[in-house]
N, C-alpha and C positions, 0 to 999 in steps of 0.2 A: 711640696713647697720646701725650698731651701731655708734653713734657719742658721743663725750665727750665735747661739748661746755659748758662753764660755764655761769651762769646767766648774768654776766656782758657782755660777748661777744654777747649774744642773744638780748641785748638791741639795737644792730645795726640792722636795717631793712634788710640790705643785707645779713648779717650773719644769721639772723633768716630765711630768705628765703632759703639760701644755706643749712641750717640744715634740713629743710623740704624736700628738693630735695634729699639730701644725704640719708636720712632715707628711701626714697622710693626705692632706688637701692637694688636689691637682688643678685647682683654679677653674674647674669646668663650668661652674655657674648654674648647674642643675638646681641648686638650692634656691635660687632666686625665683624660680617658677612657683614654688609652694610656700614662700615666705609671706605671711600676711602683711607685715609692715612694709615690705617692698612693694606689694601690690597697692597698698593704700597711699604710700608716700612717693614711690617711684625714685627713691634715692639709693644708689648703689651702697652707700654707707649704712643704709637701713636694711641691708640684706645680710645673710650669714657670711657670704664671701667678703663683703665690705668690712663687716665687724671683725672677721678673722685677720684681715690686714691691719686694722687698728690695734687689735690685741697683740699681734706679733710685734709691731713697732713699739708699743708701750712696754711690753715685757722684756724684749731684747735690750732695749736702751735704758731699762730701769728708770724711766722718766716719771716725773710727777704727772698724773693724768691731766689732760687739758679739758676744758669745758665741752669741746666738740666731741672728743672721744667718749666722755661720760654720757653725753646726750644720746649718742647712738647706741651705746651699750644699754642704757636705761630703757630705751625704746624696744628692746628685744623682749618678746613675750615668754621666751623659753617654752614655746609650744612644741618644739622639737620636730616639726614637720620636715625640717631640713635633714634630720638624721634618717628619716624614712626614705627620703628622696636620694640622698647621697650615694653614688655608686662606689665610693672609696672607703666607706665606713668611718668617716670623720666623726669622732665623738664630741660633737659641738657642746653638749650639755656640760661635760666636765671642763671644757675650755672656758665657756662663758661664766660658769660658776667661779672658776679661779680668777678670772678677770674682775668679777664683782668683788671678790675678797680683796684683791690688790687695790681696787679703787677705794674701797671702804677704809683701807689702812693708809692710803697715800693722798687722798683728795679731800680738800676742805670744801664741803658743800655749802651753799648758801644757807642761812639760818632757817628759812622756812622749810627747805628740803630736809635738813637735819631734824627739825622739830616734828615734821610729819612722820618720818621714818621711826623716830623714837617712840611716838605715840602708837603707831601701828604695831611695832615690835613688842610693846608692853601691854597691849590690850587684846588684839585678835587671838593670840595663843591661849588666853585665859578666859574660859567660858563665863565666869562670874563677872569679870570686868567688862567683857564684851557685851553681856546682857545689859549692864548699866549704860554702856555707850550707845547701844541700840535704842534704849529708852530715851536717852538724852537727844539722840538724833531725831527720833519720832516727835519729840516735843519741839525741837528746833526747826522742823521742816517748814512751818509757815513763814519762817524768816529767811528762807533760802535765797530769795532775791537780794538780800542785804550782804550776802557772803562775797568777799572780794576775790576769792580764789576758786577756780573751777574744781579743784581737788576737794575743797571743803564741801562744795555743793554735791559732789559725787558721794562723799561720805554720808550726807544727809539722805540722798536718794537710795543708798544701800539698805537703809533700815526697812524691814518688812512691815506690812500694815499691822500685823499682829505678831507679838513675840510669844513663842510657844512656852508652855509651862515646863519646869524642870522635870526631866525624866529620871526616876530612881534606877532605871535599868543601866544607867551610865556609871553607877557606883560600883566599886570592886566587889565582885560576887561570882558565883557559879550558877549557870542555868542548866539544869539537868536535861538530858536528851529524853524525848518521849519514846517509849518502847525501848528496843535494843539499841545500845550505844554503838555507833560505828566509827565515830571520830571524836577527838577532843581538840578544840581550837581556841585560840585567844582572839577576841574581837577588839580591834583598835577603834575606840569610840571617838577619838579625835578631839578637836578643840572648838573651832568656829562652828562646826556642824551641831555641836551640843547646844549652842545658843540660837542658831538659825532654824534648825529643823530636827526635832527630836523623834519624828516618825520613822526616820531612816534606820536608826539603830534598833528601834523597837521592832520594825518589820524584819530586819535581819535576824534578830534573836528568835522571833516567832518561827520564821521559815526554817532556820537551821535546826532548832530543837525539834520541830515537827518531823524532820527527815532523819532524826537519830543522831544529831551532832550535839555534843556537850559544849557549851559556850562559856568561856571564862573571861571576865573583865579583870585584868591583872592589876593588883595593887601597885601604884607608882607609875603606871603608864599614862601618857597624856599626849601633848602636841608632838607631832612627828619632827618638827623643826624646819619644815619646808619654807614657811613664811619668812623666817629670819635668814635661812640659808640662801634664798634667792635675793636677799638684800645685801649679801656679803658679810653678814654679822655672824661670823663663824663661832665665836665663843657661845653666843646664845643658842644657835642652832644645834651645836654639838652637845650642849648641856641638856637640851630637850631630848635629843636622840639617845644620849647615854642613859638617861632615866628609863627610856623605853627598853633599851637593850637589857639593862639589869632586870627590869620587871619581867620581861618575857623569858629571859634565860633562867630565871628562878622557876618559872612554870615548866620550862623545857626539862630542867634538871629535877623537878619535883614530880608532879603527876604526869608530866609529858605533854607535848603538843604535836599534833599532826600538821598544823598550819597556823600562821598568823593571818587572820582575815581582815581585809581593809575594804571598806565600802565608799571611800573617798579617793578617787584615783590619783589626785594630786599628791596625797599622802603616800599612796602605794608606790609611786615612782621614787619617792625619796627613801622610803623604808627599804626598798629593793636595792638602793644604792648605798646603804649603811656600810657594807663591806668595803666599798671604795673610800667613803668618807673617813673611816677609821683605820685605813690600811697601815698607817704608820704609828698608831697609838696602842696603848695597852689593851684596849678593848677590841683589837683587830679580830681575834678569833671568834669572840662572842658576836661581834657585829656581822661577821660573815655567816655565822650560824643562823642569825635572825633573818638576814636577807635571803638565805637559802630556802626558808619555808614560808616567806611572805607571799601572799597572793591576793589578787582582787576577788571580791565575793563572787563574781561571775565565773572566774576560773575554778573555784571550789565547786560551785553549783553544777557546772558542766560535767563534773566527775561523779555527781550523785544522781540517784533516780528520784525525781520529784514526783510527788503524788499527783494524779490527774484530778483536776478540778473542773468546775463548770466553765465552758468556753466563754470568753468575754468578747462580745461583738464590738470591738473598738479598733480604730485605725490609729496605730502608734507611730509617730515620727521619732525615730531613734537618732539622738545627737551623740556622736562619738567624741567624747572628751579627748583633748589632745594628749593629756597625760596618760590616758588609757591606750589609745590607738598608736601614738608615736612613742611615748615614754616607756610603756610596758609591752607594746606590740600585741595587745589583746584587742582583737578586732571582731571576730565572728561570734565569740561566746555569748555576749549579751543579746545579740539579735537572734541567735539560734534558740536561746532560752525563752525569749518572748514568743517566738513562733511555736515552740513546743507547748507553751502554755495556752495557745489558742488565739493569740493576738495577730492582727494583720500588721506587719511591720514595713514601713517605708523609710527611705533615707533621703535627705535633702541633696540638692546639687552641691558640689564642692564640699563634701562632708569632711574632707581632710583639713579644711581651714578652721582656724580658731574663732571662737565666739567673742574673744576679747576680755574674758574674765581673768584668767592666768594669775591666780593668787591675789595679790594686791595691785595688779596692773590696772584694773578698772578704777582704782582709787588714785593711783599716781600718774596715770596717763589717760585721763578720762576722754579726751577728744578722739584719740586713735581707737580706744576701746569702744566708744560710742558708734563709730563707723563700722567696726567689725560686728558689733551687736546687731545693728540695723540690717546688715547684709545677711547675717546668720538667721535672724528672725524671719526675714522675707523668704529665704529658701526653705525654711521649715513650714511656714504658713502656706507656701505654694503647694504643699502636699496635702492640704486640707485635712489635717489630722484631728482626731478627737482629743488626743493627749500627746504631749511630748515627753519622752523618757531620756534620762541621762544618768551617768554613773559618777557624777561629781557635784558636790554642793555648790561650788563656785559657779559652774556652768548653769546650774538650775536657777540660782539667784539672778545671774546676768540675763539669761534668756527670759526668765519669768517677768523681769522688769520691763520687757519690751513687747509683750504679747498678752492677749486675753485667753489664749489656749492654756489649759492647765499643764503644769510642768511637774513631773514626779520622778522619783528615783526608780530605776529599773527594778530594784529589789522590792519596792512597794507593790508594783504590778504583779510580780511573781508570788509574793505573799498572798495577795488578794485572790489570784487565780487558783491557789492551792489550799484555800480554806481560811485565809486571814480576812480582816476587815477591809472594806473599800477605802482606798486612800482618801483622806480628808479633802484633798485638792479636787477630787472628782465628785464631790457631793452634788453638784448641779448637772453632771453628765449622765 
């Protein structure tokens, strides 16, 4: 794609990167075939190719974003299926993130939009605040019909039936390896996950220590910054990310780390991108070091020898989270691990398509998200599974709200198969 940025514009690192990405696009349209929003809406501007044209025009002309451009950029899930499909290597993730930052700085959103984004940015990344919000949503659910905005209804629907107790395993501490120590890793315990489902981190710690891995929850680490990053709120996202970088580098330079393990794939995609996010800042070197050893829990487990446990006669439908299969290119490891543990693993049709969760997308775009959820749930249920497994808390909440089939994290099944407790969600199975 030909671009026409002037030298002054290219002095900005974000614009310079956008220019590189735009020039890689050859207008082929392969991305439209795997774009969930294009499939649902059928509008070229709701495809990656259409959004690329909108972003190019907005950035080149340095114009104030108009409502139409903002609408179509906001509708992007950042599922990154287009990056898997693209034959030219167009790094759409960096492009759309820069566009969102530009919109955040230059577009005056309607008051209700600003208010919703402000609330989400200041509640979801903070487990204590999020727990209080979930409790309020649970109490407010009987009044759902009185809510004037579909997004407010979606926020009420998000609240789980039961809010799990606080897990002290999320506090900064070291969990010693059982037997001979073979590795030392930092576990990212996250933010929203600590309020929505405490079993995931608990299962991760049990499993890793059981196979000889020392696990540290680093002092000062918290939210990865993804939630605010994808809303274009760079100051907030970089603040969260910088805290993590400092916390993990302190461990790397102290007792040392073999890996930074992440069991929420949306967070993993962002942490692996810290090197890019901070490439022009003082933390550039440390950020690159952190990104260099960050890995999904399934990536680490696939390198270890897991103990053999009792085979579980269960049919598992594996849902591939977009952030894992497209963002991190981790596709086979979770399925292979489940098979090795004795589970029958099946995959739904169109497994490359998004479930509609996408961070805060199901709260800000509930209509489109709902259609994607319905389609995903149907394809999963068509496989007649006993349980659905996924590697991302957002996907688990999204799918779980549309089916009676139990939904658990992949690591919970692996922990159970190798000597851990049966996942609570499978109590009736």
